LOMILUM-174951 format. One record per residue (C-alpha): chain; x, y negated, z. Coordinates in Angstrom, 3 decimals. Layout:
<nodes>
<node cadena="A" x="X" y="Y" z="Z"/>
...
</nodes>
This chain:
<nodes>
<node cadena="A" x="-0.009" y="-0.021" z="-0.023"/>
<node cadena="A" x="1.212" y="-3.580" z="-0.589"/>
<node cadena="A" x="2.453" y="-5.599" z="2.272"/>
<node cadena="A" x="-0.167" y="-7.608" z="4.175"/>
<node cadena="A" x="-0.255" y="-11.279" z="3.365"/>
<node cadena="A" x="1.551" y="-10.899" z="-0.013"/>
<node cadena="A" x="0.310" y="-13.330" z="-2.627"/>
<node cadena="A" x="-0.614" y="-12.264" z="-6.151"/>
<node cadena="A" x="2.644" y="-13.853" z="-7.410"/>
<node cadena="A" x="4.602" y="-11.473" z="-5.125"/>
<node cadena="A" x="2.772" y="-8.370" z="-6.291"/>
<node cadena="A" x="2.969" y="-6.153" z="-9.313"/>
<node cadena="A" x="1.351" y="-3.022" z="-10.661"/>
<node cadena="A" x="3.499" y="0.063" z="-10.149"/>
<node cadena="A" x="3.340" y="3.860" z="-10.114"/>
<node cadena="A" x="4.365" y="4.923" z="-6.643"/>
<node cadena="A" x="4.698" y="8.074" z="-4.574"/>
<node cadena="A" x="4.103" y="8.009" z="-0.801"/>
<node cadena="A" x="5.076" y="11.637" z="-0.165"/>
<node cadena="A" x="7.318" y="14.130" z="-1.858"/>
<node cadena="A" x="5.654" y="16.251" z="-4.507"/>
<node cadena="A" x="4.973" y="16.575" z="-8.240"/>
<node cadena="A" x="2.837" y="14.504" z="-10.618"/>
<node cadena="A" x="-0.160" y="14.903" z="-8.295"/>
<node cadena="A" x="1.358" y="12.451" z="-5.732"/>
<node cadena="A" x="1.718" y="9.597" z="-8.236"/>
<node cadena="A" x="-0.721" y="6.651" z="-7.700"/>
<node cadena="A" x="-0.857" y="3.432" z="-9.642"/>
<node cadena="A" x="-1.433" y="0.503" z="-7.279"/>
<node cadena="A" x="-0.395" y="-2.973" z="-6.330"/>
<node cadena="A" x="3.124" y="-3.126" z="-4.803"/>
<node cadena="A" x="5.540" y="-5.783" z="-3.690"/>
<node cadena="A" x="7.503" y="-7.249" z="-6.599"/>
<node cadena="A" x="11.189" y="-6.436" z="-6.079"/>
<node cadena="A" x="13.651" y="-9.163" z="-5.036"/>
<node cadena="A" x="16.987" y="-8.713" z="-6.756"/>
<node cadena="A" x="19.971" y="-8.678" z="-4.434"/>
<node cadena="A" x="23.358" y="-10.189" z="-5.180"/>
<node cadena="A" x="24.750" y="-8.891" z="-8.471"/>
<node cadena="A" x="21.348" y="-7.706" z="-9.603"/>
<node cadena="A" x="18.905" y="-8.693" z="-12.330"/>
<node cadena="A" x="15.103" y="-8.693" z="-12.316"/>
<node cadena="A" x="13.703" y="-7.208" z="-15.535"/>
<node cadena="A" x="10.153" y="-7.519" z="-16.753"/>
<node cadena="A" x="9.531" y="-4.002" z="-17.898"/>
<node cadena="A" x="8.187" y="-3.427" z="-21.409"/>
<node cadena="A" x="8.772" y="0.347" z="-21.499"/>
<node cadena="A" x="10.103" y="3.092" z="-19.316"/>
<node cadena="A" x="11.062" y="6.632" z="-20.112"/>
<node cadena="A" x="10.724" y="9.761" z="-17.946"/>
<node cadena="A" x="12.875" y="12.848" z="-17.547"/>
<node cadena="A" x="11.826" y="16.449" z="-17.050"/>
<node cadena="A" x="12.531" y="17.502" z="-13.458"/>
<node cadena="A" x="13.230" y="14.054" z="-12.029"/>
<node cadena="A" x="10.525" y="14.497" z="-9.352"/>
<node cadena="A" x="12.585" y="17.441" z="-8.060"/>
<node cadena="A" x="15.818" y="15.442" z="-7.605"/>
<node cadena="A" x="16.773" y="14.593" z="-4.030"/>
<node cadena="A" x="17.846" y="11.163" z="-5.301"/>
<node cadena="A" x="14.175" y="10.411" z="-6.246"/>
<node cadena="A" x="13.301" y="10.633" z="-2.555"/>
<node cadena="A" x="16.475" y="9.546" z="-0.675"/>
<node cadena="A" x="18.961" y="6.734" z="-0.755"/>
<node cadena="A" x="22.728" y="7.209" z="-1.080"/>
<node cadena="A" x="23.036" y="7.725" z="2.696"/>
<node cadena="A" x="20.460" y="10.523" z="2.566"/>
<node cadena="A" x="17.750" y="8.537" z="4.240"/>
<node cadena="A" x="14.142" y="9.065" z="3.054"/>
<node cadena="A" x="13.089" y="6.442" z="0.494"/>
<node cadena="A" x="9.317" y="6.135" z="0.384"/>
<node cadena="A" x="7.268" y="4.888" z="-1.267"/>
<node cadena="A" x="9.250" y="5.618" z="-4.388"/>
<node cadena="A" x="8.803" y="4.415" z="-7.943"/>
<node cadena="A" x="9.841" y="6.920" z="-10.669"/>
<node cadena="A" x="11.421" y="6.593" z="-14.153"/>
<node cadena="A" x="15.037" y="5.430" z="-14.481"/>
<node cadena="A" x="15.279" y="4.384" z="-18.112"/>
<node cadena="A" x="14.031" y="0.879" z="-18.938"/>
<node cadena="A" x="13.743" y="-1.593" z="-21.751"/>
<node cadena="A" x="12.492" y="-5.071" z="-21.110"/>
<node cadena="A" x="13.237" y="-8.774" z="-20.795"/>
<node cadena="A" x="15.352" y="-10.438" z="-18.109"/>
<node cadena="A" x="13.128" y="-12.448" z="-15.775"/>
<node cadena="A" x="15.617" y="-13.589" z="-13.218"/>
<node cadena="A" x="19.344" y="-13.270" z="-12.365"/>
<node cadena="A" x="21.110" y="-13.772" z="-9.055"/>
<node cadena="A" x="23.960" y="-16.127" z="-8.335"/>
<node cadena="A" x="27.265" y="-15.077" z="-9.878"/>
<node cadena="A" x="25.690" y="-12.947" z="-12.658"/>
<node cadena="A" x="26.949" y="-14.294" z="-15.942"/>
<node cadena="A" x="25.456" y="-11.516" z="-18.108"/>
<node cadena="A" x="22.714" y="-10.966" z="-19.026"/>
<node cadena="A" x="20.788" y="-14.215" z="-19.221"/>
<node cadena="A" x="17.046" y="-14.892" z="-18.515"/>
<node cadena="A" x="15.085" y="-14.146" z="-21.659"/>
<node cadena="A" x="17.520" y="-11.500" z="-22.961"/>
<node cadena="A" x="15.990" y="-8.285" z="-24.277"/>
<node cadena="A" x="17.894" y="-5.516" z="-22.501"/>
<node cadena="A" x="17.934" y="-1.837" z="-21.677"/>
<node cadena="A" x="19.473" y="0.136" z="-18.800"/>
<node cadena="A" x="19.878" y="3.330" z="-16.898"/>
<node cadena="A" x="18.828" y="2.687" z="-13.263"/>
<node cadena="A" x="20.663" y="4.310" z="-10.383"/>
<node cadena="A" x="18.741" y="7.423" z="-9.371"/>
<node cadena="A" x="18.749" y="6.558" z="-5.638"/>
<node cadena="A" x="16.648" y="3.420" z="-6.120"/>
<node cadena="A" x="13.209" y="2.518" z="-7.426"/>
<node cadena="A" x="12.661" y="3.096" z="-11.117"/>
<node cadena="A" x="10.880" y="1.370" z="-13.957"/>
<node cadena="A" x="7.324" y="2.700" z="-13.876"/>
<node cadena="A" x="6.277" y="-0.804" z="-12.806"/>
<node cadena="A" x="5.815" y="-4.262" z="-14.200"/>
<node cadena="A" x="9.191" y="-5.340" z="-12.746"/>
<node cadena="A" x="12.435" y="-3.594" z="-11.665"/>
<node cadena="A" x="15.612" y="-4.844" z="-10.023"/>
<node cadena="A" x="18.782" y="-3.443" z="-11.675"/>
<node cadena="A" x="22.520" y="-3.824" z="-11.064"/>
<node cadena="A" x="23.904" y="-6.140" z="-13.706"/>
<node cadena="A" x="26.664" y="-3.622" z="-14.435"/>
<node cadena="A" x="24.127" y="-1.114" z="-15.740"/>
<node cadena="A" x="22.519" y="-3.415" z="-18.316"/>
<node cadena="A" x="23.215" y="-3.971" z="-22.010"/>
<node cadena="A" x="21.410" y="-5.854" z="-24.735"/>
<node cadena="A" x="18.661" y="-3.805" z="-26.313"/>
<node cadena="A" x="19.391" y="-2.461" z="-29.808"/>
<node cadena="A" x="17.982" y="-5.059" z="-32.179"/>
<node cadena="A" x="16.735" y="-2.428" z="-34.605"/>
<node cadena="A" x="14.584" y="-0.651" z="-32.019"/>
<node cadena="A" x="11.375" y="-1.667" z="-30.273"/>
<node cadena="A" x="11.143" y="-1.364" z="-26.504"/>
<node cadena="A" x="9.582" y="2.078" z="-26.518"/>
<node cadena="A" x="12.373" y="3.438" z="-28.709"/>
<node cadena="A" x="15.064" y="1.660" z="-26.672"/>
<node cadena="A" x="13.630" y="3.088" z="-23.392"/>
<node cadena="A" x="14.095" y="6.585" z="-24.814"/>
<node cadena="A" x="17.873" y="6.149" z="-25.060"/>
<node cadena="A" x="19.693" y="5.299" z="-21.783"/>
<node cadena="A" x="19.829" y="8.565" z="-19.876"/>
<node cadena="A" x="19.994" y="11.018" z="-22.782"/>
<node cadena="A" x="22.305" y="8.998" z="-25.019"/>
<node cadena="A" x="24.632" y="8.052" z="-22.157"/>
<node cadena="A" x="24.787" y="11.690" z="-21.022"/>
<node cadena="A" x="25.751" y="12.801" z="-24.556"/>
<node cadena="A" x="28.348" y="10.009" z="-24.933"/>
<node cadena="A" x="29.963" y="10.676" z="-21.542"/>
<node cadena="A" x="30.028" y="14.451" z="-22.111"/>
<node cadena="A" x="31.683" y="14.168" z="-25.497"/>
<node cadena="A" x="34.049" y="11.246" z="-24.954"/>
<node cadena="A" x="34.675" y="10.803" z="-21.206"/>
<node cadena="A" x="34.911" y="14.488" z="-20.374"/>
<node cadena="A" x="35.527" y="16.521" z="-23.622"/>
<node cadena="A" x="37.695" y="13.856" z="-25.318"/>
<node cadena="A" x="36.164" y="14.474" z="-28.752"/>
<node cadena="A" x="38.153" y="13.413" z="-31.858"/>
<node cadena="A" x="37.542" y="13.660" z="-35.566"/>
<node cadena="A" x="37.849" y="17.076" z="-37.109"/>
<node cadena="A" x="37.102" y="19.042" z="-33.896"/>
<node cadena="A" x="34.679" y="21.911" z="-33.992"/>
<node cadena="A" x="31.754" y="21.238" z="-31.615"/>
<node cadena="A" x="28.980" y="23.535" z="-30.551"/>
<node cadena="A" x="25.948" y="21.949" z="-28.847"/>
<node cadena="A" x="23.724" y="24.297" z="-26.874"/>
<node cadena="A" x="20.197" y="22.910" z="-27.083"/>
<node cadena="A" x="20.475" y="20.625" z="-30.048"/>
<node cadena="A" x="16.757" y="19.702" z="-30.167"/>
<node cadena="A" x="16.575" y="18.570" z="-26.563"/>
<node cadena="A" x="16.619" y="14.965" z="-25.318"/>
<node cadena="A" x="20.375" y="15.092" z="-24.612"/>
<node cadena="A" x="21.295" y="17.566" z="-27.291"/>
<node cadena="A" x="19.699" y="15.512" z="-30.074"/>
<node cadena="A" x="21.939" y="12.540" z="-29.208"/>
<node cadena="A" x="24.918" y="14.806" z="-28.807"/>
<node cadena="A" x="24.492" y="16.090" z="-32.372"/>
<node cadena="A" x="24.316" y="12.542" z="-33.762"/>
<node cadena="A" x="27.173" y="11.207" z="-31.722"/>
<node cadena="A" x="29.474" y="14.192" z="-32.559"/>
<node cadena="A" x="28.688" y="13.778" z="-36.245"/>
<node cadena="A" x="29.516" y="10.007" z="-36.034"/>
<node cadena="A" x="32.775" y="10.902" z="-34.301"/>
<node cadena="A" x="33.760" y="13.015" z="-37.310"/>
<node cadena="A" x="33.386" y="16.424" z="-35.719"/>
<node cadena="A" x="32.178" y="19.613" z="-37.424"/>
<node cadena="A" x="28.925" y="20.068" z="-35.593"/>
<node cadena="A" x="27.058" y="23.324" z="-34.897"/>
<node cadena="A" x="24.023" y="23.509" z="-32.657"/>
<node cadena="A" x="21.558" y="26.000" z="-31.282"/>
<node cadena="A" x="17.764" y="25.481" z="-31.558"/>
<node cadena="A" x="14.573" y="27.502" z="-31.668"/>
<node cadena="A" x="13.260" y="28.441" z="-35.114"/>
<node cadena="A" x="10.694" y="25.676" z="-35.282"/>
<node cadena="A" x="13.313" y="22.979" z="-34.513"/>
<node cadena="A" x="16.183" y="24.054" z="-36.823"/>
<node cadena="A" x="15.135" y="21.573" z="-39.514"/>
<node cadena="A" x="14.933" y="18.734" z="-37.028"/>
<node cadena="A" x="18.437" y="19.419" z="-35.714"/>
<node cadena="A" x="19.838" y="19.722" z="-39.209"/>
<node cadena="A" x="18.320" y="16.351" z="-40.106"/>
<node cadena="A" x="20.114" y="14.831" z="-37.061"/>
<node cadena="A" x="23.438" y="15.838" z="-38.567"/>
<node cadena="A" x="24.323" y="19.398" z="-37.532"/>
<node cadena="A" x="26.148" y="21.215" z="-40.286"/>
<node cadena="A" x="25.226" y="24.571" z="-38.839"/>
<node cadena="A" x="22.054" y="25.326" z="-36.851"/>
<node cadena="A" x="21.739" y="28.666" z="-35.137"/>
<node cadena="A" x="18.269" y="29.983" z="-34.258"/>
<node cadena="A" x="19.047" y="31.205" z="-30.743"/>
<node cadena="A" x="15.808" y="33.179" z="-30.587"/>
<node cadena="A" x="16.942" y="35.460" z="-33.443"/>
<node cadena="A" x="20.745" y="35.277" z="-33.443"/>
<node cadena="A" x="23.582" y="35.212" z="-30.902"/>
<node cadena="A" x="25.666" y="32.115" z="-31.454"/>
<node cadena="A" x="28.821" y="34.184" z="-30.686"/>
<node cadena="A" x="28.293" y="36.028" z="-33.968"/>
<node cadena="A" x="28.907" y="32.905" z="-36.099"/>
<node cadena="A" x="30.736" y="30.382" z="-33.887"/>
<node cadena="A" x="34.520" y="30.857" z="-33.607"/>
<node cadena="A" x="37.500" y="28.821" z="-32.353"/>
<node cadena="A" x="35.281" y="26.017" z="-31.032"/>
<node cadena="A" x="37.093" y="23.007" z="-29.544"/>
<node cadena="A" x="34.128" y="21.743" z="-27.463"/>
<node cadena="A" x="30.961" y="23.421" z="-26.175"/>
<node cadena="A" x="28.455" y="20.832" z="-24.939"/>
<node cadena="A" x="25.873" y="22.684" z="-22.857"/>
<node cadena="A" x="22.405" y="21.403" z="-22.107"/>
<node cadena="A" x="20.774" y="24.777" z="-21.658"/>
<node cadena="A" x="22.499" y="26.571" z="-18.780"/>
<node cadena="A" x="21.748" y="30.174" z="-17.803"/>
<node cadena="A" x="23.001" y="33.015" z="-19.924"/>
<node cadena="A" x="23.776" y="30.755" z="-22.915"/>
<node cadena="A" x="26.226" y="28.819" z="-20.759"/>
<node cadena="A" x="27.707" y="32.127" z="-19.418"/>
<node cadena="A" x="28.293" y="33.351" z="-22.978"/>
<node cadena="A" x="29.694" y="30.090" z="-24.295"/>
<node cadena="A" x="33.303" y="30.585" z="-23.163"/>
<node cadena="A" x="33.666" y="33.429" z="-25.624"/>
<node cadena="A" x="33.509" y="31.101" z="-28.619"/>
<node cadena="A" x="36.016" y="28.500" z="-27.325"/>
<node cadena="A" x="39.593" y="28.446" z="-28.455"/>
<node cadena="A" x="42.245" y="28.627" z="-25.778"/>
<node cadena="A" x="42.419" y="25.255" z="-24.052"/>
<node cadena="A" x="38.922" y="24.347" z="-25.318"/>
<node cadena="A" x="36.511" y="22.170" z="-23.339"/>
<node cadena="A" x="33.229" y="23.343" z="-21.838"/>
<node cadena="A" x="31.074" y="20.409" z="-20.641"/>
<node cadena="A" x="27.718" y="21.202" z="-19.056"/>
<node cadena="A" x="24.910" y="18.974" z="-17.755"/>
<node cadena="A" x="22.666" y="21.906" z="-16.971"/>
<node cadena="A" x="24.714" y="23.677" z="-14.216"/>
<node cadena="A" x="28.216" y="24.400" z="-13.075"/>
<node cadena="A" x="30.108" y="26.649" z="-15.495"/>
<node cadena="A" x="31.027" y="30.142" z="-14.106"/>
<node cadena="A" x="34.007" y="30.142" z="-11.819"/>
<node cadena="A" x="37.249" y="31.615" z="-13.147"/>
<node cadena="A" x="36.942" y="30.446" z="-16.754"/>
<node cadena="A" x="40.104" y="28.408" z="-16.619"/>
<node cadena="A" x="42.191" y="31.334" z="-15.422"/>
<node cadena="A" x="40.534" y="33.964" z="-17.588"/>
<node cadena="A" x="40.352" y="32.189" z="-20.938"/>
<node cadena="A" x="42.328" y="28.970" z="-20.627"/>
<node cadena="A" x="39.112" y="27.018" z="-20.893"/>
<node cadena="A" x="38.607" y="23.632" z="-19.215"/>
<node cadena="A" x="35.080" y="23.660" z="-17.698"/>
<node cadena="A" x="33.358" y="20.619" z="-16.261"/>
<node cadena="A" x="29.881" y="19.888" z="-14.887"/>
<node cadena="A" x="28.899" y="16.239" z="-14.653"/>
<node cadena="A" x="26.010" y="13.920" z="-13.886"/>
<node cadena="A" x="25.504" y="10.815" z="-16.048"/>
<node cadena="A" x="26.435" y="7.444" z="-14.569"/>
<node cadena="A" x="25.072" y="3.988" z="-15.563"/>
<node cadena="A" x="27.447" y="1.993" z="-17.765"/>
<node cadena="A" x="26.750" y="-1.317" z="-19.527"/>
<node cadena="A" x="29.864" y="-0.915" z="-21.691"/>
<node cadena="A" x="28.791" y="2.469" z="-23.066"/>
<node cadena="A" x="25.167" y="1.308" z="-23.493"/>
<node cadena="A" x="26.443" y="-1.577" z="-25.579"/>
<node cadena="A" x="28.354" y="0.815" z="-27.777"/>
<node cadena="A" x="25.291" y="3.025" z="-28.174"/>
<node cadena="A" x="23.282" y="-0.001" z="-29.182"/>
<node cadena="A" x="25.843" y="-0.734" z="-31.913"/>
<node cadena="A" x="25.492" y="2.840" z="-33.197"/>
<node cadena="A" x="21.752" y="2.544" z="-33.244"/>
<node cadena="A" x="21.849" y="-0.799" z="-35.079"/>
<node cadena="A" x="24.339" y="0.715" z="-37.515"/>
<node cadena="A" x="21.980" y="3.542" z="-38.390"/>
<node cadena="A" x="24.038" y="6.270" z="-36.673"/>
<node cadena="A" x="21.660" y="6.984" z="-33.752"/>
<node cadena="A" x="17.901" y="7.316" z="-33.710"/>
<node cadena="A" x="15.819" y="8.203" z="-30.676"/>
<node cadena="A" x="12.773" y="10.448" z="-30.941"/>
<node cadena="A" x="9.714" y="9.267" z="-29.029"/>
<node cadena="A" x="7.376" y="12.222" z="-28.548"/>
<node cadena="A" x="4.397" y="10.605" z="-26.767"/>
<node cadena="A" x="3.546" y="7.172" z="-25.282"/>
<node cadena="A" x="1.377" y="6.581" z="-22.239"/>
<node cadena="A" x="0.287" y="3.384" z="-20.504"/>
<node cadena="A" x="1.367" y="2.511" z="-16.975"/>
<node cadena="A" x="-2.057" y="3.524" z="-15.698"/>
<node cadena="A" x="-1.451" y="6.967" z="-17.239"/>
<node cadena="A" x="1.927" y="7.516" z="-15.516"/>
<node cadena="A" x="0.623" y="10.637" z="-13.707"/>
<node cadena="A" x="-0.633" y="12.068" z="-17.042"/>
<node cadena="A" x="2.802" y="11.458" z="-18.583"/>
<node cadena="A" x="4.533" y="13.474" z="-15.875"/>
<node cadena="A" x="1.891" y="16.181" z="-16.075"/>
<node cadena="A" x="2.467" y="16.474" z="-19.800"/>
<node cadena="A" x="6.197" y="16.848" z="-19.340"/>
<node cadena="A" x="5.712" y="19.399" z="-16.572"/>
<node cadena="A" x="3.562" y="21.610" z="-18.877"/>
<node cadena="A" x="6.396" y="22.311" z="-21.307"/>
<node cadena="A" x="9.170" y="20.802" z="-23.415"/>
<node cadena="A" x="8.439" y="18.191" z="-25.999"/>
<node cadena="A" x="10.433" y="17.192" z="-28.997"/>
<node cadena="A" x="11.808" y="13.826" z="-27.914"/>
<node cadena="A" x="11.137" y="11.544" z="-24.941"/>
<node cadena="A" x="7.899" y="10.790" z="-23.170"/>
<node cadena="A" x="7.610" y="6.996" z="-22.735"/>
<node cadena="A" x="5.497" y="4.755" z="-20.583"/>
<node cadena="A" x="4.430" y="1.506" z="-22.306"/>
<node cadena="A" x="4.117" y="-1.193" z="-19.661"/>
<node cadena="A" x="3.842" y="-4.444" z="-21.683"/>
<node cadena="A" x="3.646" y="-5.535" z="-25.324"/>
</nodes>
């Protein structure tokens, strides 16, 4: 519930959760408009994007010190317009169209306004509308950081992406191709054409074929699937190859057994890398896929849809025109 005595100018509409749970605990109500702290920016939200499983993350419900954080506002990908900046913030400026990945331990963007650390914000890609831009931050940053920051991709490398049709995998295919790699990816039969159109030279239907039967001497495996596909992936890597996973920690002992360099990582906000991704989008090298769009009042429905099964692309909440 909003704070007693708050004026209408201090309130906003937001999707909030007052207890831990799934989509059923989401309510859309009046809430206090956030006040940006030093080094932060207040963004008027135009669109937010949601992620499968985010209501299960501890960070959704606790701050960095592990203290319960309720009520909580979900959705950590935002595109909007800067409403206010705090003293000392030189970028961005009020009126700038921006996008950002919000720290997972703080309130998200399923609201009319959100306060974001200035270091997590970049100018929105000019070629994309707010709904498309909101579909990029988490997934595109994850793909970029996995391939460049952790796997050190360079032109000519052989790259295998496990889960090429997923939110992260679809960006990984595009980024790896832009980097000049020879890209192979796994996908289900109905999505092989989609992944090929994204830029994969080889697409393996993992429901009918084992990727080990066609992939050899791979320099980088980028895993978004986990499970048995992750466990089998080391077999296709060359000695000294990189195995980067965002799904789960790679099996122990890979480095000693096969000379493979395994890493598990969680994406981190970065204005510098978001700016680079915006350049790629404006240059025609990246395109987000928006699967479905819901209004802010339909936030619970959006999370229910994502919980029912995977969708091809991102589910987006449209907050303002």
